C-alpha positions in Angstrom: 222.1 70.5 68.1 222.5 67.9 65.4 219.5 66.5 63.6 219.9 63.2 65.5 220.0 65.0 68.8 216.9 67.0 67.8 215.0 63.8 67.0 216.2 62.1 70.2 214.9 65.0 72.2 211.5 64.9 70.3 211.3 61.1 70.8 211.9 61.6 74.6 209.3 64.3 74.9 206.8 62.4 72.8 207.4 59.3 74.8 206.7 61.3 78.0 203.3 62.2 76.6 202.5 58.7 75.4 203.3 56.6 78.4 200.7 58.0 80.8 198.2 58.3 78.0 198.6 54.8 76.8 199.2 53.0 80.1 200.9 49.6 80.2 199.1 46.4 79.4 201.3 43.3 78.8 198.5 41.2 77.4 197.0 42.2 74.1 193.6 43.8 74.2 191.2 45.6 71.9 191.1 49.4 72.3 187.8 51.3 72.1 187.9 51.4 68.2 188.5 47.7 68.2 192.2 47.6 67.3 194.4 44.8 68.8 196.9 46.6 71.1 199.5 45.7 73.6 202.0 47.4 75.9 201.9 51.2 75.6 199.8 51.4 72.4 201.7 49.1 70.1 199.5 47.9 67.2 200.5 45.7 64.4 200.4 42.4 62.7 203.1 41.0 65.1 200.7 41.0 68.1 199.6 37.6 69.3 196.2 37.7 71.1 196.5 36.3 74.6 200.4 36.4 74.7 201.9 38.0 77.8 204.6 40.4 76.6 207.7 41.2 78.8 208.6 44.7 79.9 211.6 44.5 77.6 209.4 43.7 74.6 207.1 46.6 75.5 210.0 49.0 75.8 211.4 47.8 72.5 208.0 48.3 70.8 207.6 51.8 72.3 211.1 52.9 71.3 210.8 51.6 67.7 207.2 52.9 67.2 207.9 56.3 68.6 211.1 56.7 66.6 209.2 55.7 63.5 206.4 58.3 64.2 208.9 61.1 64.8 210.8 60.2 61.7 207.6 60.3 59.6 206.6 63.7 60.9 210.2 65.0 60.4 210.2 63.7 56.8 206.9 65.4 55.8 207.4 68.6 58.0 211.1 69.1 58.3 212.8 71.6 60.6 210.1 71.8 63.2 211.1 73.0 66.7 211.7 70.1 69.1 208.5 70.6 71.0 206.4 70.8 67.8 208.0 67.7 66.4 207.4 65.9 69.7 203.8 66.9 69.9 203.0 65.8 66.3 205.2 62.7 66.8 203.0 61.6 69.7 199.9 62.3 67.7 201.3 60.3 64.8 202.2 57.5 67.2 198.6 57.4 68.3 196.8 58.2 65.1 199.1 57.6 62.3 201.0 60.2 60.2 197.9 61.7 58.4 197.6 64.4 61.1 200.9 65.9 60.2 201.6 64.5 56.7 198.4 64.5 54.7 197.4 68.1 53.7 194.5 66.8 51.7 192.8 65.4 54.8 194.3 67.4 57.7 194.2 71.1 58.4 197.1 70.6 60.8 199.2 69.2 58.0 198.3 72.1 55.7 199.2 74.6 58.4 202.5 72.8 59.1 203.3 72.9 55.4 202.6 76.7 55.4 204.8 77.1 58.5 201.9 78.3 60.6 203.0 76.5 63.7 200.5 78.1 66.1 197.6 77.3 63.9 198.8 73.7 63.4 199.3 73.2 67.2 195.7 74.5 67.8 194.4 71.9 65.4 195.6 69.0 67.6 192.6 69.2 70.0 190.2 68.5 67.1 191.7 64.9 66.7 190.1 63.5 69.9 187.6 61.2 68.2 187.5 57.5 67.4 184.9 55.3 65.7 183.1 53.4 68.3 180.2 51.2 67.2 180.2 53.1 63.9 180.0 56.5 65.4 182.8 59.1 65.7 182.8 60.2 69.4 185.2 62.2 71.5 187.0 59.9 74.0 188.1 61.6 77.3 191.5 60.0 77.2 192.1 61.3 73.6 190.8 64.8 74.6 193.3 64.9 77.5 196.1 63.6 75.3 195.5 66.1 72.6 195.4 69.0 75.1 198.8 67.9 76.5 200.2 67.7 72.9 198.8 71.2 72.2 200.4 72.6 75.4 203.8 71.1 74.5 203.4 72.2 70.8 202.7 75.8 71.8 205.7 75.7 74.2 203.5 75.9 77.4 205.4 72.9 78.8 208.9 71.6 78.2 
């Protein structure tokens, strides 16, 4: 399998995790931590509050954002198995690359760097919190998502 095929597989697997976790909302909204979001979890300065986004725009956002997340994880933790790259790609899509790429602030990133894949996968479930009204709390949707990423990461689902 070429590196491009491996990334394409990881993007497809990560997208399969993200779509049900994110849901589709074609009008921009504020997520629980207060971040302006649209479609299937797209955030960014290009979002216009109140605009109705087409399904094609949402698909383009998801494709570009997920590719970027998988690329970031692959750059900082190269040669991961497809399922591990996909699990951390989805986590990076949702949280940003720190989870896989910042060993100073992420045990998962330290474990990936040390090639301790099982340990890194087990760390995913610890990232189920968000700041809501100034408090870090576990959100049920994030808990479920991190459990699905962990299962994929450990090879329990394909």
